[in-house]
TORKOL-4160 file (C-alpha; in steps of 0.2 Angstrom, whole numbers, padded with zeros to 4 digits, m for minus):
415
<pt num="1" X="m0211" Y="0437" Z="m0241"/>
<pt num="2" X="m0216" Y="0457" Z="m0241"/>
<pt num="3" X="m0203" Y="0470" Z="m0246"/>
<pt num="4" X="m0204" Y="0476" Z="m0225"/>
<pt num="5" X="m0199" Y="0455" Z="m0222"/>
<pt num="6" X="m0185" Y="0456" Z="m0235"/>
<pt num="7" X="m0177" Y="0473" Z="m0230"/>
<pt num="8" X="m0178" Y="0468" Z="m0212"/>
<pt num="9" X="m0169" Y="0450" Z="m0216"/>
<pt num="10" X="m0156" Y="0459" Z="m0226"/>
<pt num="11" X="m0151" Y="0471" Z="m0213"/>
<pt num="12" X="m0149" Y="0457" Z="m0199"/>
<pt num="13" X="m0141" Y="0445" Z="m0211"/>
<pt num="14" X="m0129" Y="0458" Z="m0222"/>
<pt num="15" X="m0116" Y="0468" Z="m0222"/>
<pt num="16" X="m0122" Y="0488" Z="m0220"/>
<pt num="17" X="m0107" Y="0493" Z="m0235"/>
<pt num="18" X="m0122" Y="0500" Z="m0246"/>
<pt num="19" X="m0136" Y="0511" Z="m0241"/>
<pt num="20" X="m0150" Y="0508" Z="m0256"/>
<pt num="21" X="m0170" Y="0515" Z="m0257"/>
<pt num="22" X="m0182" Y="0505" Z="m0250"/>
<pt num="23" X="m0188" Y="0495" Z="m0264"/>
<pt num="24" X="m0187" Y="0475" Z="m0266"/>
<pt num="25" X="m0184" Y="0473" Z="m0284"/>
<pt num="26" X="m0191" Y="0457" Z="m0289"/>
<pt num="27" X="m0194" Y="0457" Z="m0309"/>
<pt num="28" X="m0188" Y="0469" Z="m0325"/>
<pt num="29" X="m0191" Y="0471" Z="m0343"/>
<pt num="30" X="m0184" Y="0482" Z="m0353"/>
<pt num="31" X="m0183" Y="0500" Z="m0343"/>
<pt num="32" X="m0196" Y="0494" Z="m0332"/>
<pt num="33" X="m0194" Y="0486" Z="m0316"/>
<pt num="34" X="m0206" Y="0479" Z="m0304"/>
<pt num="35" X="m0205" Y="0475" Z="m0284"/>
<pt num="36" X="m0211" Y="0459" Z="m0275"/>
<pt num="37" X="m0229" Y="0470" Z="m0270"/>
<pt num="38" X="m0232" Y="0472" Z="m0292"/>
<pt num="39" X="m0228" Y="0490" Z="m0291"/>
<pt num="40" X="m0220" Y="0495" Z="m0306"/>
<pt num="41" X="m0206" Y="0508" Z="m0308"/>
<pt num="42" X="m0195" Y="0517" Z="m0322"/>
<pt num="43" X="m0177" Y="0512" Z="m0320"/>
<pt num="44" X="m0167" Y="0528" Z="m0320"/>
<pt num="45" X="m0151" Y="0522" Z="m0318"/>
<pt num="46" X="m0148" Y="0506" Z="m0328"/>
<pt num="47" X="m0136" Y="0498" Z="m0314"/>
<pt num="48" X="m0123" Y="0511" Z="m0315"/>
<pt num="49" X="m0124" Y="0508" Z="m0336"/>
<pt num="50" X="m0123" Y="0490" Z="m0333"/>
<pt num="51" X="m0141" Y="0489" Z="m0342"/>
<pt num="52" X="m0137" Y="0498" Z="m0357"/>
<pt num="53" X="m0150" Y="0485" Z="m0368"/>
<pt num="54" X="m0160" Y="0484" Z="m0354"/>
<pt num="55" X="m0166" Y="0471" Z="m0341"/>
<pt num="56" X="m0166" Y="0453" Z="m0347"/>
<pt num="57" X="m0165" Y="0458" Z="m0367"/>
<pt num="58" X="m0170" Y="0442" Z="m0375"/>
<pt num="59" X="m0156" Y="0439" Z="m0387"/>
<pt num="60" X="m0144" Y="0441" Z="m0373"/>
<pt num="61" X="m0153" Y="0430" Z="m0359"/>
<pt num="62" X="m0156" Y="0417" Z="m0377"/>
<pt num="63" X="m0137" Y="0416" Z="m0377"/>
<pt num="64" X="m0135" Y="0415" Z="m0357"/>
<pt num="65" X="m0145" Y="0401" Z="m0359"/>
<pt num="66" X="m0138" Y="0392" Z="m0372"/>
<pt num="67" X="m0121" Y="0393" Z="m0368"/>
<pt num="68" X="m0125" Y="0388" Z="m0349"/>
<pt num="69" X="m0134" Y="0371" Z="m0353"/>
<pt num="70" X="m0118" Y="0367" Z="m0363"/>
<pt num="71" X="m0102" Y="0373" Z="m0357"/>
<pt num="72" X="m0101" Y="0385" Z="m0343"/>
<pt num="73" X="m0082" Y="0384" Z="m0334"/>
<pt num="74" X="m0065" Y="0378" Z="m0341"/>
<pt num="75" X="m0055" Y="0387" Z="m0332"/>
<pt num="76" X="m0040" Y="0395" Z="m0344"/>
<pt num="77" X="m0030" Y="0381" Z="m0340"/>
<pt num="78" X="m0039" Y="0374" Z="m0357"/>
<pt num="79" X="m0046" Y="0383" Z="m0373"/>
<pt num="80" X="m0066" Y="0384" Z="m0375"/>
<pt num="81" X="m0074" Y="0389" Z="m0393"/>
<pt num="82" X="m0082" Y="0403" Z="m0386"/>
<pt num="83" X="m0068" Y="0414" Z="m0382"/>
<pt num="84" X="m0059" Y="0416" Z="m0399"/>
<pt num="85" X="m0074" Y="0424" Z="m0404"/>
<pt num="86" X="m0076" Y="0437" Z="m0390"/>
<pt num="87" X="m0058" Y="0441" Z="m0394"/>
<pt num="88" X="m0061" Y="0445" Z="m0414"/>
<pt num="89" X="m0076" Y="0454" Z="m0411"/>
<pt num="90" X="m0074" Y="0464" Z="m0395"/>
<pt num="91" X="m0057" Y="0468" Z="m0403"/>
<pt num="92" X="m0063" Y="0473" Z="m0424"/>
<pt num="93" X="m0076" Y="0484" Z="m0415"/>
<pt num="94" X="m0067" Y="0492" Z="m0404"/>
<pt num="95" X="m0051" Y="0496" Z="m0416"/>
<pt num="96" X="m0037" Y="0485" Z="m0403"/>
<pt num="97" X="m0026" Y="0472" Z="m0407"/>
<pt num="98" X="m0029" Y="0461" Z="m0392"/>
<pt num="99" X="m0040" Y="0459" Z="m0376"/>
<pt num="100" X="m0039" Y="0453" Z="m0361"/>
<pt num="101" X="m0053" Y="0447" Z="m0353"/>
<pt num="102" X="m0059" Y="0448" Z="m0332"/>
<pt num="103" X="m0073" Y="0451" Z="m0321"/>
<pt num="104" X="m0080" Y="0466" Z="m0313"/>
<pt num="105" X="m0074" Y="0482" Z="m0317"/>
<pt num="106" X="m0062" Y="0484" Z="m0304"/>
<pt num="107" X="m0053" Y="0470" Z="m0308"/>
<pt num="108" X="m0050" Y="0477" Z="m0326"/>
<pt num="109" X="m0043" Y="0493" Z="m0318"/>
<pt num="110" X="m0030" Y="0482" Z="m0307"/>
<pt num="111" X="m0026" Y="0473" Z="m0322"/>
<pt num="112" X="m0022" Y="0490" Z="m0333"/>
<pt num="113" X="m0011" Y="0495" Z="m0318"/>
<pt num="114" X="m0001" Y="0481" Z="m0319"/>
<pt num="115" X="0001" Y="0483" Z="m0336"/>
<pt num="116" X="0006" Y="0499" Z="m0337"/>
<pt num="117" X="0019" Y="0496" Z="m0324"/>
<pt num="118" X="0026" Y="0479" Z="m0333"/>
<pt num="119" X="0024" Y="0490" Z="m0348"/>
<pt num="120" X="0035" Y="0503" Z="m0339"/>
<pt num="121" X="0049" Y="0493" Z="m0334"/>
<pt num="122" X="0050" Y="0480" Z="m0348"/>
<pt num="123" X="0049" Y="0494" Z="m0362"/>
<pt num="124" X="0052" Y="0511" Z="m0356"/>
<pt num="125" X="0066" Y="0506" Z="m0344"/>
<pt num="126" X="0061" Y="0516" Z="m0329"/>
<pt num="127" X="0070" Y="0508" Z="m0314"/>
<pt num="128" X="0061" Y="0494" Z="m0304"/>
<pt num="129" X="0047" Y="0499" Z="m0293"/>
<pt num="130" X="0050" Y="0517" Z="m0297"/>
<pt num="131" X="0034" Y="0520" Z="m0308"/>
<pt num="132" X="0021" Y="0534" Z="m0305"/>
<pt num="133" X="0004" Y="0535" Z="m0312"/>
<pt num="134" X="m0007" Y="0550" Z="m0314"/>
<pt num="135" X="m0024" Y="0547" Z="m0306"/>
<pt num="136" X="m0038" Y="0562" Z="m0305"/>
<pt num="137" X="m0048" Y="0569" Z="m0290"/>
<pt num="138" X="m0062" Y="0563" Z="m0287"/>
<pt num="139" X="m0061" Y="0546" Z="m0297"/>
<pt num="140" X="m0070" Y="0531" Z="m0295"/>
<pt num="141" X="m0062" Y="0514" Z="m0303"/>
<pt num="142" X="m0066" Y="0502" Z="m0291"/>
<pt num="143" X="m0066" Y="0498" Z="m0275"/>
<pt num="144" X="m0050" Y="0488" Z="m0269"/>
<pt num="145" X="m0036" Y="0490" Z="m0258"/>
<pt num="146" X="m0026" Y="0499" Z="m0273"/>
<pt num="147" X="m0037" Y="0508" Z="m0279"/>
<pt num="148" X="m0045" Y="0516" Z="m0266"/>
<pt num="149" X="m0026" Y="0519" Z="m0259"/>
<pt num="150" X="m0029" Y="0536" Z="m0273"/>
<pt num="151" X="m0047" Y="0541" Z="m0271"/>
<pt num="152" X="m0048" Y="0558" Z="m0266"/>
<pt num="153" X="m0064" Y="0553" Z="m0256"/>
<pt num="154" X="m0062" Y="0554" Z="m0238"/>
<pt num="155" X="m0075" Y="0541" Z="m0236"/>
<pt num="156" X="m0068" Y="0528" Z="m0248"/>
<pt num="157" X="m0052" Y="0529" Z="m0240"/>
<pt num="158" X="m0053" Y="0530" Z="m0223"/>
<pt num="159" X="m0047" Y="0514" Z="m0213"/>
<pt num="160" X="m0041" Y="0504" Z="m0227"/>
<pt num="161" X="m0023" Y="0509" Z="m0227"/>
<pt num="162" X="m0008" Y="0508" Z="m0229"/>
<pt num="163" X="m0010" Y="0511" Z="m0246"/>
<pt num="164" X="0001" Y="0507" Z="m0261"/>
<pt num="165" X="0014" Y="0522" Z="m0267"/>
<pt num="166" X="0018" Y="0526" Z="m0286"/>
<pt num="167" X="m0001" Y="0538" Z="m0291"/>
<pt num="168" X="m0001" Y="0558" Z="m0290"/>
<pt num="169" X="m0016" Y="0564" Z="m0289"/>
<pt num="170" X="m0021" Y="0578" Z="m0300"/>
<pt num="171" X="m0034" Y="0591" Z="m0304"/>
<pt num="172" X="m0048" Y="0584" Z="m0314"/>
<pt num="173" X="m0048" Y="0593" Z="m0333"/>
<pt num="174" X="m0034" Y="0601" Z="m0329"/>
<pt num="175" X="m0021" Y="0598" Z="m0344"/>
<pt num="176" X="m0008" Y="0609" Z="m0339"/>
<pt num="177" X="m0006" Y="0601" Z="m0321"/>
<pt num="178" X="m0003" Y="0584" Z="m0331"/>
<pt num="179" X="0011" Y="0593" Z="m0339"/>
<pt num="180" X="0017" Y="0598" Z="m0326"/>
<pt num="181" X="0017" Y="0581" Z="m0316"/>
<pt num="182" X="0026" Y="0574" Z="m0332"/>
<pt num="183" X="0044" Y="0565" Z="m0328"/>
<pt num="184" X="0052" Y="0552" Z="m0333"/>
<pt num="185" X="0046" Y="0540" Z="m0322"/>
<pt num="186" X="0029" Y="0544" Z="m0327"/>
<pt num="187" X="0021" Y="0525" Z="m0336"/>
<pt num="188" X="0003" Y="0530" Z="m0338"/>
<pt num="189" X="m0010" Y="0543" Z="m0335"/>
<pt num="190" X="m0028" Y="0535" Z="m0329"/>
<pt num="191" X="m0044" Y="0543" Z="m0332"/>
<pt num="192" X="m0062" Y="0541" Z="m0335"/>
<pt num="193" X="m0068" Y="0553" Z="m0349"/>
<pt num="194" X="m0084" Y="0560" Z="m0338"/>
<pt num="195" X="m0083" Y="0557" Z="m0320"/>
<pt num="196" X="m0096" Y="0546" Z="m0318"/>
<pt num="197" X="m0096" Y="0543" Z="m0298"/>
<pt num="198" X="m0089" Y="0558" Z="m0295"/>
<pt num="199" X="m0108" Y="0566" Z="m0303"/>
<pt num="200" X="m0107" Y="0565" Z="m0320"/>
<pt num="201" X="m0093" Y="0577" Z="m0322"/>
<pt num="202" X="m0089" Y="0582" Z="m0340"/>
<pt num="203" X="m0070" Y="0590" Z="m0344"/>
<pt num="204" X="m0068" Y="0605" Z="m0352"/>
<pt num="205" X="m0068" Y="0605" Z="m0373"/>
<pt num="206" X="m0051" Y="0597" Z="m0379"/>
<pt num="207" X="m0045" Y="0590" Z="m0360"/>
<pt num="208" X="m0044" Y="0572" Z="m0368"/>
<pt num="209" X="m0034" Y="0578" Z="m0383"/>
<pt num="210" X="m0021" Y="0586" Z="m0372"/>
<pt num="211" X="m0019" Y="0572" Z="m0363"/>
<pt num="212" X="m0017" Y="0560" Z="m0377"/>
<pt num="213" X="m0005" Y="0573" Z="m0384"/>
<pt num="214" X="0005" Y="0575" Z="m0366"/>
<pt num="215" X="0005" Y="0554" Z="m0366"/>
<pt num="216" X="0013" Y="0553" Z="m0383"/>
<pt num="217" X="0025" Y="0566" Z="m0380"/>
<pt num="218" X="0032" Y="0559" Z="m0364"/>
<pt num="219" X="0031" Y="0539" Z="m0370"/>
<pt num="220" X="0020" Y="0536" Z="m0358"/>
<pt num="221" X="0002" Y="0527" Z="m0358"/>
<pt num="222" X="m0015" Y="0536" Z="m0358"/>
<pt num="223" X="m0028" Y="0523" Z="m0349"/>
<pt num="224" X="m0047" Y="0527" Z="m0352"/>
<pt num="225" X="m0056" Y="0519" Z="m0340"/>
<pt num="226" X="m0074" Y="0516" Z="m0350"/>
<pt num="227" X="m0082" Y="0503" Z="m0337"/>
<pt num="228" X="m0097" Y="0517" Z="m0335"/>
<pt num="229" X="m0095" Y="0528" Z="m0349"/>
<pt num="230" X="m0094" Y="0515" Z="m0364"/>
<pt num="231" X="m0105" Y="0505" Z="m0375"/>
<pt num="232" X="m0114" Y="0520" Z="m0379"/>
<pt num="233" X="m0120" Y="0528" Z="m0364"/>
<pt num="234" X="m0114" Y="0545" Z="m0369"/>
<pt num="235" X="m0123" Y="0544" Z="m0389"/>
<pt num="236" X="m0107" Y="0537" Z="m0394"/>
<pt num="237" X="m0097" Y="0520" Z="m0392"/>
<pt num="238" X="m0086" Y="0528" Z="m0381"/>
<pt num="239" X="m0086" Y="0543" Z="m0373"/>
<pt num="240" X="m0067" Y="0547" Z="m0378"/>
<pt num="241" X="m0073" Y="0547" Z="m0398"/>
<pt num="242" X="m0081" Y="0564" Z="m0395"/>
<pt num="243" X="m0065" Y="0571" Z="m0395"/>
<pt num="244" X="m0057" Y="0558" Z="m0407"/>
<pt num="245" X="m0046" Y="0550" Z="m0392"/>
<pt num="246" X="m0040" Y="0532" Z="m0394"/>
<pt num="247" X="m0030" Y="0527" Z="m0380"/>
<pt num="248" X="m0017" Y="0515" Z="m0381"/>
<pt num="249" X="m0024" Y="0505" Z="m0365"/>
<pt num="250" X="m0045" Y="0504" Z="m0365"/>
<pt num="251" X="m0054" Y="0498" Z="m0351"/>
<pt num="252" X="m0072" Y="0491" Z="m0353"/>
<pt num="253" X="m0085" Y="0485" Z="m0342"/>
<pt num="254" X="m0102" Y="0484" Z="m0334"/>
<pt num="255" X="m0113" Y="0484" Z="m0352"/>
<pt num="256" X="m0102" Y="0473" Z="m0359"/>
<pt num="257" X="m0112" Y="0459" Z="m0354"/>
<pt num="258" X="m0130" Y="0468" Z="m0356"/>
<pt num="259" X="m0131" Y="0466" Z="m0335"/>
<pt num="260" X="m0132" Y="0448" Z="m0336"/>
<pt num="261" X="m0117" Y="0441" Z="m0332"/>
<pt num="262" X="m0098" Y="0452" Z="m0324"/>
<pt num="263" X="m0088" Y="0453" Z="m0340"/>
<pt num="264" X="m0074" Y="0466" Z="m0341"/>
<pt num="265" X="m0060" Y="0467" Z="m0352"/>
<pt num="266" X="m0043" Y="0478" Z="m0354"/>
<pt num="267" X="m0039" Y="0483" Z="m0377"/>
<pt num="268" X="m0024" Y="0487" Z="m0379"/>
<pt num="269" X="m0010" Y="0482" Z="m0394"/>
<pt num="270" X="0003" Y="0471" Z="m0395"/>
<pt num="271" X="0018" Y="0483" Z="m0389"/>
<pt num="272" X="0007" Y="0486" Z="m0373"/>
<pt num="273" X="m0002" Y="0470" Z="m0371"/>
<pt num="274" X="0015" Y="0460" Z="m0376"/>
<pt num="275" X="0021" Y="0463" Z="m0360"/>
<pt num="276" X="0010" Y="0451" Z="m0351"/>
<pt num="277" X="0018" Y="0433" Z="m0351"/>
<pt num="278" X="0010" Y="0417" Z="m0346"/>
<pt num="279" X="0008" Y="0415" Z="m0326"/>
<pt num="280" X="0010" Y="0435" Z="m0323"/>
<pt num="281" X="m0010" Y="0439" Z="m0324"/>
<pt num="282" X="m0025" Y="0429" Z="m0323"/>
<pt num="283" X="m0041" Y="0424" Z="m0319"/>
<pt num="284" X="m0054" Y="0406" Z="m0317"/>
<pt num="285" X="m0067" Y="0413" Z="m0323"/>
<pt num="286" X="m0062" Y="0426" Z="m0334"/>
<pt num="287" X="m0066" Y="0423" Z="m0353"/>
<pt num="288" X="m0076" Y="0408" Z="m0347"/>
<pt num="289" X="m0087" Y="0400" Z="m0360"/>
<pt num="290" X="m0102" Y="0408" Z="m0355"/>
<pt num="291" X="m0094" Y="0425" Z="m0352"/>
<pt num="292" X="m0089" Y="0427" Z="m0370"/>
<pt num="293" X="m0106" Y="0420" Z="m0379"/>
<pt num="294" X="m0117" Y="0435" Z="m0368"/>
<pt num="295" X="m0104" Y="0447" Z="m0371"/>
<pt num="296" X="m0104" Y="0441" Z="m0389"/>
<pt num="297" X="m0125" Y="0444" Z="m0389"/>
<pt num="298" X="m0123" Y="0461" Z="m0378"/>
<pt num="299" X="m0111" Y="0468" Z="m0393"/>
<pt num="300" X="m0123" Y="0462" Z="m0407"/>
<pt num="301" X="m0136" Y="0471" Z="m0399"/>
<pt num="302" X="m0128" Y="0486" Z="m0396"/>
<pt num="303" X="m0123" Y="0489" Z="m0415"/>
<pt num="304" X="m0139" Y="0482" Z="m0422"/>
<pt num="305" X="m0153" Y="0491" Z="m0411"/>
<pt num="306" X="m0141" Y="0508" Z="m0412"/>
<pt num="307" X="m0140" Y="0512" Z="m0394"/>
<pt num="308" X="m0126" Y="0524" Z="m0398"/>
<pt num="309" X="m0137" Y="0537" Z="m0405"/>
<pt num="310" X="m0154" Y="0532" Z="m0397"/>
<pt num="311" X="m0141" Y="0540" Z="m0382"/>
<pt num="312" X="m0135" Y="0555" Z="m0393"/>
<pt num="313" X="m0153" Y="0559" Z="m0399"/>
<pt num="314" X="m0164" Y="0555" Z="m0383"/>
<pt num="315" X="m0150" Y="0562" Z="m0370"/>
<pt num="316" X="m0148" Y="0580" Z="m0381"/>
<pt num="317" X="m0168" Y="0579" Z="m0379"/>
<pt num="318" X="m0167" Y="0577" Z="m0361"/>
<pt num="319" X="m0152" Y="0590" Z="m0357"/>
<pt num="320" X="m0163" Y="0603" Z="m0365"/>
<pt num="321" X="m0178" Y="0601" Z="m0354"/>
<pt num="322" X="m0171" Y="0597" Z="m0339"/>
<pt num="323" X="m0159" Y="0615" Z="m0341"/>
<pt num="324" X="m0174" Y="0626" Z="m0345"/>
<pt num="325" X="m0181" Y="0620" Z="m0328"/>
<pt num="326" X="m0184" Y="0634" Z="m0319"/>
<pt num="327" X="m0182" Y="0626" Z="m0301"/>
<pt num="328" X="m0173" Y="0637" Z="m0288"/>
<pt num="329" X="m0166" Y="0622" Z="m0278"/>
<pt num="330" X="m0156" Y="0615" Z="m0296"/>
<pt num="331" X="m0139" Y="0621" Z="m0297"/>
<pt num="332" X="m0130" Y="0613" Z="m0313"/>
<pt num="333" X="m0139" Y="0600" Z="m0325"/>
<pt num="334" X="m0123" Y="0592" Z="m0336"/>
<pt num="335" X="m0120" Y="0576" Z="m0345"/>
<pt num="336" X="m0117" Y="0569" Z="m0362"/>
<pt num="337" X="m0130" Y="0556" Z="m0371"/>
<pt num="338" X="m0141" Y="0548" Z="m0359"/>
<pt num="339" X="m0129" Y="0550" Z="m0341"/>
<pt num="340" X="m0137" Y="0566" Z="m0334"/>
<pt num="341" X="m0131" Y="0574" Z="m0319"/>
<pt num="342" X="m0143" Y="0585" Z="m0309"/>
<pt num="343" X="m0135" Y="0595" Z="m0296"/>
<pt num="344" X="m0143" Y="0602" Z="m0282"/>
<pt num="345" X="m0138" Y="0619" Z="m0269"/>
<pt num="346" X="m0133" Y="0613" Z="m0255"/>
<pt num="347" X="m0147" Y="0621" Z="m0245"/>
<pt num="348" X="m0161" Y="0612" Z="m0254"/>
<pt num="349" X="m0156" Y="0596" Z="m0242"/>
<pt num="350" X="m0148" Y="0584" Z="m0251"/>
<pt num="351" X="m0151" Y="0573" Z="m0268"/>
<pt num="352" X="m0157" Y="0557" Z="m0256"/>
<pt num="353" X="m0175" Y="0563" Z="m0251"/>
<pt num="354" X="m0178" Y="0569" Z="m0270"/>
<pt num="355" X="m0174" Y="0551" Z="m0275"/>
<pt num="356" X="m0185" Y="0544" Z="m0263"/>
<pt num="357" X="m0199" Y="0556" Z="m0271"/>
<pt num="358" X="m0195" Y="0550" Z="m0288"/>
<pt num="359" X="m0199" Y="0533" Z="m0281"/>
<pt num="360" X="m0214" Y="0539" Z="m0276"/>
<pt num="361" X="m0221" Y="0543" Z="m0293"/>
<pt num="362" X="m0211" Y="0525" Z="m0298"/>
<pt num="363" X="m0196" Y="0531" Z="m0305"/>
<pt num="364" X="m0180" Y="0526" Z="m0297"/>
<pt num="365" X="m0164" Y="0535" Z="m0299"/>
<pt num="366" X="m0149" Y="0535" Z="m0286"/>
<pt num="367" X="m0139" Y="0552" Z="m0278"/>
<pt num="368" X="m0120" Y="0553" Z="m0279"/>
<pt num="369" X="m0109" Y="0566" Z="m0268"/>
<pt num="370" X="m0125" Y="0569" Z="m0255"/>
<pt num="371" X="m0131" Y="0583" Z="m0271"/>
<pt num="372" X="m0134" Y="0575" Z="m0287"/>
<pt num="373" X="m0146" Y="0566" Z="m0294"/>
<pt num="374" X="m0141" Y="0554" Z="m0308"/>
<pt num="375" X="m0152" Y="0549" Z="m0324"/>
<pt num="376" X="m0144" Y="0535" Z="m0333"/>
<pt num="377" X="m0157" Y="0524" Z="m0342"/>
<pt num="378" X="m0157" Y="0510" Z="m0351"/>
<pt num="379" X="m0152" Y="0516" Z="m0369"/>
<pt num="380" X="m0168" Y="0505" Z="m0376"/>
<pt num="381" X="m0180" Y="0518" Z="m0367"/>
<pt num="382" X="m0193" Y="0526" Z="m0379"/>
<pt num="383" X="m0197" Y="0545" Z="m0383"/>
<pt num="384" X="m0214" Y="0544" Z="m0374"/>
<pt num="385" X="m0204" Y="0534" Z="m0358"/>
<pt num="386" X="m0193" Y="0547" Z="m0357"/>
<pt num="387" X="m0205" Y="0561" Z="m0357"/>
<pt num="388" X="m0214" Y="0552" Z="m0343"/>
<pt num="389" X="m0200" Y="0551" Z="m0332"/>
<pt num="390" X="m0195" Y="0570" Z="m0335"/>
<pt num="391" X="m0209" Y="0576" Z="m0331"/>
<pt num="392" X="m0209" Y="0566" Z="m0314"/>
<pt num="393" X="m0190" Y="0575" Z="m0310"/>
<pt num="394" X="m0196" Y="0591" Z="m0317"/>
<pt num="395" X="m0212" Y="0591" Z="m0306"/>
<pt num="396" X="m0202" Y="0584" Z="m0288"/>
<pt num="397" X="m0189" Y="0597" Z="m0293"/>
<pt num="398" X="m0202" Y="0611" Z="m0296"/>
<pt num="399" X="m0211" Y="0606" Z="m0277"/>
<pt num="400" X="m0195" Y="0609" Z="m0269"/>
<pt num="401" X="m0193" Y="0618" Z="m0254"/>
<pt num="402" X="m0176" Y="0626" Z="m0251"/>
<pt num="403" X="m0174" Y="0619" Z="m0235"/>
<pt num="404" X="m0175" Y="0600" Z="m0230"/>
<pt num="405" X="m0191" Y="0604" Z="m0219"/>
<pt num="406" X="m0205" Y="0602" Z="m0225"/>
<pt num="407" X="m0203" Y="0585" Z="m0231"/>
<pt num="408" X="m0208" Y="0584" Z="m0251"/>
<pt num="409" X="m0226" Y="0577" Z="m0251"/>
<pt num="410" X="m0229" Y="0558" Z="m0257"/>
<pt num="411" X="m0238" Y="0560" Z="m0276"/>
<pt num="412" X="m0248" Y="0547" Z="m0286"/>
<pt num="413" X="m0247" Y="0539" Z="m0303"/>
<pt num="414" X="m0235" Y="0527" Z="m0310"/>
<pt num="415" X="m0231" Y="0520" Z="m0328"/>
């Protein structure tokens, strides 16, 4: 089937809960993907950081194949011979006593919320049902009914209430607001070190250190959602390491499997993780043998290929290039490592038309919050590939008119 035929079938049969670019991909390798007509594109989204290790990394694919042919699923009613190794490898690398495996990022966040509340009632001594978790405006932690209930995005929330109580929304980056909101019934503070879906929003220097100090002083848990920001994306293994901060609860997902299989995890030390008892929480697929084998391989690739270091080096280079660009439509360029947001002035007509123009040049990226273009390639990208991608971005932005009309002219040329 052609791209147009597949798009038409998808629109007819699928729920319209996404608005993707009209490119139909069929194959990927490293930083490159191909559509069903054979056109080649450089992926500058990396599946929202799930593909940090590159598309179809051979070592991770081999682990998936080998394990799926031997033992795929036991449920947690029985033990399997891959889970202990995954626990040990992940905990040693991240520096925690214990891990709890789940599947998706949203499940991991829900797990962390349950853990914080159980800890609040059984350890801190907060009266049952009165625990509060402090969260931040423009957050994105998933799309479950609990999580969207503390979103500040009207579309994310609209039509899905009533919502669970127990969350207080604060300005992101404002540590003084956190201090003012603290009281004896606060169980935890939940934050992204850098807000990805919010538009690659980097908080002020010292914000995470202040959160760490405030939580410690008030006996509250600091829970950091590193689902997108973690595992090399910002130039360190974890984004919180830029400020030498260690959260009480660490939430991981996406690149934990190299983009091949849904794997997420929550990590904490014994005094926190120990609140869970048999029957408190679980998942049929969480910690299954395939997930454990794939995650072990994904972590090995991340370390062996020094992908955090590559992100730091190439990310600094990309930020310097983009910040030097003289394009009237660009309001701000921000980011850390190979995670960059280019915010346009509202008069530029929105970021989607820029993404559509880049698609015509063989570069795939995605807008967020209407006016911001995200650049987040797989971390295996080379300097030559990055230069080519930045050439396309700079060319489109330099030609961008300050108003939506006339539309951007399509350009030719592919990597």
